[in-house]
C-alpha positions as CSV (number, residue, x, y, z in Angstrom):
1,X,36.6,-28.6,13.7
2,X,32.9,-29.4,14.3
3,X,30.4,-26.9,12.9
4,X,26.9,-26.3,14.1
5,X,24.1,-26.5,11.6
6,X,23.9,-22.7,11.5
7,X,27.7,-22.3,11.0
8,X,27.6,-24.8,8.2
9,X,25.7,-22.3,6.1
10,X,28.2,-19.6,6.4
11,X,29.8,-19.2,3.0
12,X,27.9,-22.3,1.7
13,X,25.6,-22.4,-1.3
14,X,22.8,-24.2,0.4
15,X,21.1,-23.0,3.6
16,X,21.0,-25.6,6.4
17,X,17.6,-27.2,7.3
18,X,18.0,-25.7,10.8
19,X,18.3,-22.2,9.6
20,X,15.2,-22.6,7.3
21,X,13.3,-24.1,10.2
22,X,14.2,-21.1,12.4
23,X,13.1,-18.7,9.7
24,X,9.9,-20.6,9.3
25,X,9.2,-20.5,13.0
26,X,9.9,-16.8,13.2
27,X,7.5,-16.1,10.3
28,X,4.7,-18.3,11.8
29,X,5.2,-16.7,15.2
30,X,4.9,-13.2,13.8
31,X,1.9,-13.9,11.6
32,X,-0.2,-16.2,13.9
33,X,-1.8,-13.3,15.9
34,X,-2.9,-11.6,12.7
35,X,-6.1,-12.0,10.7
36,X,-5.9,-13.9,7.4
37,X,-6.1,-10.9,5.1
38,X,-3.3,-9.2,7.1
39,X,-1.2,-12.3,6.7
40,X,-1.8,-12.3,2.9
41,X,-0.9,-8.7,2.5
42,X,2.3,-9.0,4.6
43,X,3.5,-12.1,2.8
44,X,2.8,-10.5,-0.6
45,X,4.6,-7.3,0.3
46,X,7.6,-9.3,1.7
47,X,7.8,-11.4,-1.5
48,X,7.8,-8.3,-3.6
49,X,10.3,-6.5,-1.4
50,X,12.7,-9.5,-1.6
51,X,12.0,-9.9,-5.4
52,X,10.7,-13.4,-5.0
53,X,8.8,-14.7,-8.0
54,X,6.6,-17.7,-7.5
55,X,4.5,-19.8,-9.8
56,X,1.9,-20.1,-7.0
57,X,-0.4,-17.4,-5.7
58,X,1.4,-15.9,-2.7
59,X,-0.7,-14.0,-0.2
60,X,-3.6,-13.2,-2.5
61,X,-6.4,-11.3,-0.7
62,X,-9.7,-13.2,-0.6
63,X,-12.0,-12.5,-3.5
64,X,-9.3,-11.9,-6.1
65,X,-8.4,-14.1,-9.0
66,X,-5.8,-14.1,-11.8
67,X,-2.1,-14.5,-11.9
68,X,0.2,-12.6,-9.5
69,X,2.7,-10.8,-11.8
70,X,0.1,-8.9,-14.0
71,X,-2.9,-7.1,-12.5
72,X,-4.3,-5.3,-15.6
73,X,-7.8,-6.5,-14.8
74,X,-7.6,-4.9,-11.4
75,X,-5.8,-1.8,-12.6
76,X,-8.1,0.1,-15.0
77,X,-6.5,3.4,-14.4
78,X,-2.9,2.3,-14.8
79,X,-1.2,2.0,-18.1
80,X,1.9,0.3,-16.7
81,X,0.9,-2.1,-13.9
82,X,4.4,-3.5,-13.7
83,X,5.7,-0.2,-12.4
84,X,7.5,-0.5,-9.1
85,X,6.3,1.6,-6.1
86,X,9.6,3.4,-6.2
87,X,9.1,4.5,-9.8
88,X,5.4,5.3,-9.1
89,X,6.3,7.7,-6.3
90,X,9.0,9.2,-8.4
91,X,6.5,9.8,-11.2
92,X,3.8,11.3,-8.9
93,X,6.1,13.5,-6.9
94,X,4.1,13.9,-3.7
95,X,5.1,17.0,-1.7
96,X,3.8,16.1,1.7
97,X,3.5,13.0,3.9
98,X,-0.3,13.2,3.4
99,X,0.1,13.2,-0.4
100,X,2.5,10.3,-0.1
101,X,0.0,8.4,1.9
102,X,-2.6,9.0,-0.9
103,X,-0.1,7.8,-3.6
104,X,0.7,4.7,-1.6
105,X,-3.0,4.0,-1.1
106,X,-3.5,4.4,-4.9
107,X,-0.7,2.0,-5.6
108,X,-2.1,-0.6,-3.2
109,X,-5.5,-0.3,-4.8
110,X,-4.6,-0.4,-8.5
111,X,-1.2,-2.2,-8.6
112,X,-1.6,-4.7,-5.8
113,X,-5.4,-5.3,-6.0
114,X,-5.7,-4.3,-2.3
115,X,-8.5,-1.7,-2.0
116,X,-8.7,-2.1,1.8
117,X,-5.6,-1.7,3.9
118,X,-4.2,-0.6,7.2
119,X,-1.6,1.9,8.1
120,X,1.0,-0.8,8.5
121,X,0.4,-1.8,4.8
122,X,1.2,1.8,3.8
123,X,4.3,1.8,5.9
124,X,5.6,-1.5,4.4
125,X,5.0,-0.2,0.9
126,X,6.6,3.1,1.8
127,X,9.8,1.2,2.8
128,X,9.6,-0.9,-0.4
129,X,9.4,2.4,-2.4
130,X,12.6,3.6,-0.7
131,X,10.8,6.6,0.6
132,X,11.8,8.6,3.8
133,X,10.3,7.0,6.9
134,X,7.2,8.7,8.2
135,X,7.8,10.5,11.5
136,X,4.4,9.2,12.6
137,X,2.7,7.0,10.0
138,X,-0.6,6.8,12.1
139,X,-0.8,10.6,12.2
140,X,-0.1,10.9,8.5
141,X,-2.8,8.3,7.7
142,X,-5.3,10.1,10.0
143,X,-4.5,13.4,8.3
144,X,-5.2,11.8,5.0
145,X,-8.6,10.8,6.2
146,X,-9.3,14.3,7.5
147,X,-8.0,15.7,4.2
148,X,-10.4,13.4,2.3
149,X,-7.9,11.3,0.5
150,X,-8.8,8.2,2.5
151,X,-12.0,7.0,4.1
152,X,-12.5,4.5,6.9
153,X,-13.9,1.0,6.2
154,X,-14.6,-2.0,8.4
155,X,-12.2,-3.6,10.9
156,X,-10.0,-0.6,11.2
157,X,-9.1,-0.6,7.5
158,X,-9.2,2.3,5.1
159,X,-9.6,2.8,1.4
160,X,-8.9,5.4,-1.2
161,X,-11.6,8.0,-1.6
162,X,-13.0,9.5,-4.9
163,X,-11.1,12.7,-4.1
164,X,-7.9,10.7,-3.4
165,X,-8.4,8.7,-6.6
166,X,-8.6,11.7,-8.8
167,X,-6.0,13.7,-7.1
168,X,-3.3,11.0,-7.4
169,X,-4.3,10.2,-10.9
170,X,-3.7,13.8,-12.0
171,X,-0.3,14.1,-10.4
172,X,2.4,15.2,-11.1
173,X,0.3,18.0,-12.7
174,X,-0.4,20.1,-9.7
175,X,-3.0,22.3,-11.3
176,X,-4.9,19.4,-12.7
177,X,-4.7,17.6,-9.3
178,X,-6.0,20.7,-7.5
179,X,-8.8,21.1,-10.1
180,X,-9.7,17.4,-9.6
181,X,-9.7,17.8,-5.8
182,X,-11.8,21.0,-6.0
183,X,-14.3,19.4,-8.4
184,X,-15.1,16.4,-6.2
185,X,-15.1,18.6,-3.1
186,X,-17.6,21.0,-4.6
187,X,-20.0,18.2,-5.5
188,X,-19.6,16.8,-2.0
189,X,-20.3,20.2,-0.4
190,X,-23.4,20.6,-2.6
191,X,-24.8,17.3,-1.5
192,X,-24.1,18.0,2.2
193,X,-25.2,21.6,1.9
194,X,-28.8,20.7,2.2
195,X,-28.2,19.4,5.7
196,X,-25.9,22.2,6.6
197,X,-23.1,19.8,7.4
198,X,-20.5,20.9,4.9
199,X,-17.2,22.1,6.2
200,X,-14.4,23.9,4.5
201,X,-11.0,22.3,3.8
202,X,-7.7,23.7,2.9
203,X,-6.8,23.5,-0.8
204,X,-4.0,21.2,-1.9
């Protein structure tokens, strides 16, 4: 019985060249419309999700150096930079979608050396962390900006704010996280109060 190249891989130890070619074409087709930094982030997230270890730098964002497995130089606030996103979310225990967005942003910033990101990056990491799917990730991300955990940057990207930084770092201690949130918020209000532009926010 004749077998096609794809069928030949069923139950075999070595994937056929045709299947590898098809996979490569699918990846190239999906990534071609995106910008370079987006391609890097997606490739890096995919490699991590599939538990692929490489001796080469896979999908490193521009401007970063060092080896891929360890990011201690880029993670000054993290004692264990090898912690998985799943374990990190389990440790921080966010209670709302907005808090989860902040925790994911913190992880990207300090564990993946990705201080600037888009909502899709947070969604990919959320899946990798085995968290419940966001009902509306864009809305949750926007609420995180409104809340003050994230701030907009260039090209539609966002980054973790000072409030988000301190809030997530203090978790899972809710009282310490609230105190950190209030402390930064009070200083921000004091600065803006001179211009009368300060606005009240709900407490975490």
